[in-house]
NUKETOR-860359 format. One record per residue (C-alpha): x, y, z; residue in one letter. Coordinates in steps of 0.1 Angstrom, whole numbers, plus 5000, padded with zeros to 4 digits. Each point is the difference from the previous one (the first is absolute). Last residue first. Layout:
<pts>
<pt <X,Y,Z>,A> ...
</pts>
This chain:
<pts>
<pt <7671,9213,8692>,X> <pt <5020,4977,5024>,X> <pt <5029,5012,5011>,X> <pt <5024,4980,5019>,X> <pt <5015,5001,5036>,X> <pt <5020,4969,5009>,X> <pt <5009,4989,5034>,X> <pt <5030,4996,5020>,X> <pt <4991,4995,5041>,X> <pt <5031,5022,5015>,X> <pt <5010,4980,5034>,X> <pt <5000,5018,5033>,X> <pt <5022,5022,5012>,X> <pt <4973,5029,5002>,X> <pt <4995,5032,4978>,X> <pt <4996,5030,5014>,X> <pt <4981,5023,4978>,X> <pt <5000,5037,5008>,X> <pt <4979,5027,5003>,X> <pt <4993,5047,5010>,X> <pt <5037,5008,4996>,X> <pt <5010,4979,4969>,X> <pt <5009,4960,5000>,X> <pt <4991,4981,4968>,X> <pt <5022,4974,5014>,X> <pt <5012,4987,5035>,X> <pt <5027,4972,5009>,X> <pt <5010,4979,5026>,X> <pt <5035,4988,4993>,X> <pt <5002,4961,5015>,X> <pt <5020,4991,4968>,X> <pt <4980,4977,4991>,X> <pt <4971,5024,5000>,X> <pt <5019,5019,4985>,X> <pt <5010,4979,4971>,X> <pt <4961,4990,4995>,X> <pt <4988,5030,5004>,X> <pt <5024,5016,4966>,X> <pt <4990,4968,4984>,X> <pt <4964,5009,5004>,X> <pt <5006,5038,4989>,X> <pt <4997,5030,5018>,X> <pt <4973,5028,4990>,X> <pt <5016,5039,5001>,X> <pt <5008,5026,5028>,X> <pt <5023,4967,5019>,X> <pt <5013,4998,5035>,X> <pt <5024,4972,5007>,X> <pt <5005,4994,5033>,X> <pt <5032,4978,5020>,X> <pt <5031,5009,4974>,X> <pt <5027,4973,5008>,X> <pt <5020,5013,4968>,X> <pt <4995,4969,4984>,X> <pt <4963,5002,5008>,X> <pt <4999,5037,4984>,X> <pt <5014,4988,4969>,X> <pt <4983,4968,4995>,X> <pt <4963,5020,5007>,X> <pt <5009,5029,4973>,X> <pt <5008,4973,4974>,X> <pt <4969,4980,5003>,X> <pt <4974,5030,4998>,X> <pt <4991,5031,5019>,X> <pt <4983,5023,4983>,X> <pt <5006,5035,4994>,X> <pt <5017,5034,5032>,X> <pt <5016,4971,5016>,X> <pt <5003,5000,5044>,X> <pt <5024,4978,5015>,X> <pt <4999,5004,5039>,X> <pt <5029,4992,5024>,X> <pt <5007,4979,5039>,X> <pt <5031,4983,4983>,X> <pt <5011,5013,4964>,X> <pt <5028,4967,5001>,X> <pt <5025,5020,4990>,X> <pt <5003,5038,5014>,X> <pt <5040,5000,4991>,X> <pt <4991,5032,4985>,X> <pt <5017,4989,4967>,X> <pt <4975,4971,4995>,X> <pt <4969,5024,5018>,X> <pt <5009,5021,4963>,X> <pt <4998,4969,4983>,X> <pt <4971,4983,5012>,X> <pt <4984,5036,4995>,X> <pt <5016,5006,4960>,X> <pt <4989,4964,4995>,X> <pt <4963,5010,5009>,X> <pt <4996,5027,4978>,X> <pt <5016,4979,4974>,X> <pt <4975,4976,5002>,X> <pt <4968,5021,4993>,X> <pt <5017,5012,4971>,X> <pt <5004,5042,4993>,X> <pt <5009,5006,5030>,X> <pt <4998,5020,5033>,X> <pt <5019,4993,5031>,X> <pt <4987,5011,5035>,X> <pt <5027,4990,5030>,X> <pt <4991,4997,5042>,X> <pt <4969,5018,5003>,X> <pt <4998,4995,5038>,X> <pt <4969,4984,5024>,X> <pt <4997,5022,5026>,X> <pt <5008,4984,5036>,X> <pt <5006,4965,5005>,X> <pt <5012,4986,4966>,X> <pt <4990,5000,4966>,X> <pt <5024,5007,4974>,X> <pt <4986,5014,4965>,X> <pt <5015,4988,4970>,X> <pt <4985,5022,4966>,X> <pt <4996,4981,4965>,X> <pt <4990,5025,4972>,X> <pt <4989,4989,4967>,X> <pt <5000,5027,4968>,X> <pt <4976,5016,4976>,X> <pt <4979,5028,5010>,X> <pt <5029,5022,4989>,X> <pt <5006,5030,5023>,X> <pt <4986,4981,5032>,X> <pt <5011,4972,4991>,X> <pt <5030,5014,5005>,X> <pt <4994,5019,5029>,X> <pt <4988,4970,5016>,X> <pt <5009,5014,5039>,X> <pt <4961,5014,5009>,X> <pt <4991,4963,4983>,X> <pt <5016,4979,5027>,X> <pt <4984,5012,5028>,X> <pt <4969,5001,4980>,X> <pt <5003,4967,4997>,X> <pt <5020,4992,5033>,X> <pt <4960,5003,5024>,X> <pt <4988,4966,4985>,X> <pt <5025,4982,5018>,X> <pt <4992,5019,5034>,X> <pt <4969,5000,5000>,X> <pt <5003,4959,4996>,X> <pt <5031,4992,5025>,X> <pt <4985,5022,5030>,X> <pt <4969,4977,4993>,X> <pt <5016,4971,5001>,X> <pt <5020,5006,5027>,X> <pt <5041,5000,4990>,X> <pt <5030,4982,5009>,X> <pt <5011,4997,4960>,X> <pt <5007,4966,4990>,X> <pt <5031,4980,4998>,X> <pt <5010,4984,4965>,X> <pt <5017,4969,4997>,X> <pt <5023,5004,4970>,X> <pt <4989,4990,4965>,X> <pt <5029,4991,4980>,X> <pt <4975,4970,4980>,X> <pt <4972,5005,4985>,X> <pt <4997,5005,4967>,X> <pt <5030,4979,4988>,X> <pt <4980,4969,5012>,X> <pt <4979,5008,4968>,X> <pt <5032,4990,4976>,X> <pt <5028,5010,4977>,X> <pt <4980,5041,5009>,X> <pt <5008,5020,4968>,X> <pt <4976,5026,5008>,X> <pt <4982,4997,5032>,X> <pt <4998,5036,5009>,X> <pt <4991,5016,4967>,X> <pt <5026,5027,4996>,X> <pt <5017,4999,5040>,X> <pt <5012,4964,4991>,X> <pt <4991,4975,5027>,X> <pt <5023,4969,5013>,X> <pt <5028,5007,4966>,X> <pt <5016,4978,4995>,X> <pt <5037,4989,5019>,X> <pt <4983,4970,5017>,X> <pt <4992,4985,4972>,X> <pt <5036,5003,4986>,X> <pt <5016,4977,5019>,X> <pt <5008,5001,5039>,X> <pt <5039,5012,4993>,X> <pt <4983,5038,4983>,X> <pt <4986,5003,5038>,X> <pt <5028,4987,5016>,X> <pt <5016,5026,4975>,X> <pt <4979,5028,5007>,X> <pt <5007,4993,5035>,X> <pt <5035,5012,5000>,X> <pt <5000,5024,4977>,X> <pt <4971,5015,5029>,X> <pt <5027,5000,5024>,X> <pt <5028,5012,4977>,X> <pt <4979,5024,4995>,X> <pt <4980,5004,4972>,X> <pt <5000,5029,4976>,X> <pt <4965,5015,4990>,X> <pt <5005,5016,4964>,X> <pt <4970,5027,4995>,X> <pt <4992,5006,4963>,X> <pt <4978,5034,4989>,X> <pt <4977,5005,4973>,X> <pt <4994,5015,4971>,X> <pt <5030,4993,4971>,X> <pt <5015,5028,4979>,X> <pt <5006,5022,5034>,X> <pt <4989,5036,5003>,X> <pt <5030,5023,5008>,X> <pt <4998,5023,4974>,X> <pt <5030,5021,5001>,X> <pt <5023,4976,4981>,X> <pt <4980,4998,4971>,X> <pt <4986,4963,4998>,X> <pt <5015,4973,4976>,X> <pt <4982,4981,4978>,X> <pt <4988,4967,5012>,X> <pt <5012,4962,4990>,X> <pt <5023,5008,5033>,X> <pt <4974,4998,5025>,X> <pt <5004,5021,5029>,X> <pt <5004,4985,5034>,X> <pt <4968,5002,5026>,X> <pt <5004,5018,5027>,X> <pt <5013,5002,5029>,X> <pt <5002,4972,5034>,X> <pt <5027,4989,5021>,X> <pt <4990,4977,5027>,X> <pt <5025,4984,5025>,X> <pt <5015,4978,5022>,X> <pt <4967,4980,5007>,X> <pt <4989,4967,5011>,X> <pt <5006,5017,5034>,X> <pt <4970,5017,4992>,X> <pt <4976,4972,5006>,X> <pt <4990,4968,4983>,X> <pt <5013,5004,4963>,X> <pt <4985,4984,4972>,X> <pt <4975,4988,5012>,X> <pt <4973,5019,4975>,X> <pt <4984,5027,5029>,X> <pt <5038,5007,5010>,X> <pt <5011,5007,4966>,X> <pt <4964,5022,4987>,X> <pt <5008,5017,5034>,X> <pt <5035,5007,4991>,X> <pt <4994,5008,4965>,X> <pt <4966,5020,5008>,X> <pt <5025,5021,5031>,X> <pt <5028,5011,4974>,X> <pt <4979,5007,4978>,X> <pt <4982,5026,5024>,X> <pt <4987,5024,4966>,X> <pt <4990,4993,4967>,X> <pt <4961,4985,5000>,X> <pt <5002,4964,4987>,X> <pt <5007,4971,4970>,X> <pt <5022,4974,5017>,X> <pt <5024,4982,4984>,X> <pt <5021,4972,5011>,X> <pt <5034,4978,5013>,X> <pt <5025,5022,4978>,X> <pt <5033,4986,5012>,X> <pt <5021,5030,5016>,X> <pt <5004,4986,5038>,X> <pt <4965,4994,4998>,X> <pt <4981,5019,4971>,X> <pt <4965,5022,5003>,X> <pt <4991,5012,4970>,X> <pt <4975,5033,4999>,X> <pt <4973,5005,4972>,X> <pt <4984,5032,5000>,X> <pt <4959,5013,5010>,X> <pt <5001,5036,5003>,X> <pt <4968,5013,5018>,X> <pt <4977,5022,4975>,X> <pt <5001,5039,5009>,X> <pt <4971,5022,4979>,X> <pt <5001,5033,4976>,X> <pt <4973,5011,4985>,X> <pt <4986,5002,4961>,X> <pt <4966,5001,4996>,X> <pt <4995,4996,4965>,X> <pt <4963,4983,4999>,X> <pt <4999,4990,5041>,X> <pt <5031,4992,5023>,X> <pt <5032,4993,4977>,X> <pt <5032,4994,5023>,X> <pt <5030,5007,4996>,X> <pt <5030,4985,5026>,X> <pt <5021,5015,5029>,X> <pt <5016,4971,5014>,X> <pt <4998,4979,5036>,X> <pt <5021,4988,5022>,X> <pt <5001,4976,5032>,X> <pt <5004,5010,5036>,X> <pt <5016,4985,5023>,X> <pt <5014,5028,5016>,X> <pt <5036,5000,5000>,X> <pt <4998,4978,4961>,X> <pt <4975,5034,4992>,X> <pt <5026,5026,5012>,X> <pt <5022,4994,4977>,X> <pt <5040,4981,5016>,X> <pt <5029,5016,5006>,X> <pt <4989,5007,5042>,X> <pt <4985,4966,5000>,X> <pt <5024,4975,5019>,X> <pt <5024,5031,5017>,X> <pt <4960,5010,5016>,X> <pt <4990,4969,5011>,X> <pt <4974,4984,4980>,X> <pt <4968,5021,5004>,X> <pt <4964,4986,5001>,X> <pt <4992,5012,5033>,X> <pt <4971,4987,5018>,X> <pt <4966,5018,5001>,X> <pt <4981,4998,5035>,X> <pt <4965,4987,4994>,X> <pt <4974,5006,5026>,X> 
</pts>
């Protein structure tokens, strides 16, 4: 039923890039682990490194992520946060390793390992993008505040109103309910066979975008990352590069729980349906209902919970001896 879409970029762009970045695969590192008394084996752990995102040379944010697809991550992040409104706002994207620190001893010429781990992505705005940025600045610092941070979802908000802005009208999938439910239940297995880094490390999340049309369901892109939100940013950034936004007729499947920041990014990208292996939060459901996104959670091959568009009632749970 599923056809695997290509994650490859155009050959002239991808030729000098490592394979992991072309395919969306993140990286792992070999380490030693002791299992039982005196038994030492080699194991794989997911790499976690900082990525500094800059706009026109000015540092904007540092996020922890898995190496790979840095440009997609930066573009997806900026799109979700409202710093860019489309590919036309971007003139160029430059990615490279973090600068070496002058305060550290020099590294021998034959050692190519950077002293400072991580990477830097500088997104250079076009004239159109700079003009929009200037208008936002003229509107006041409040409008320039991050609408959502990839770290915690609501940090740094000047008011609660900023949580509910920039939600586009979303067109629902035109599927019979029974077919949609059966389809959603097949997605985790379709993801799992392509989660290579998770298979090696058990320490990363995945986000996969499926296109739903009259024919077979197509897996467009799958990214793994140590951060749930980073994997989704990479999906949105890849869609921006491909000129595919808004993401009508798609389902976004995620391997973990469904938090507010995942739903917000999906809403800005125009994704009509979400499927999560884990549980949703109340705020995730609230914003999904507000945006018109259908939410499935606790999804597996034989089950799924569909959350109708109704208010989420709050209640306290306490343990009483």
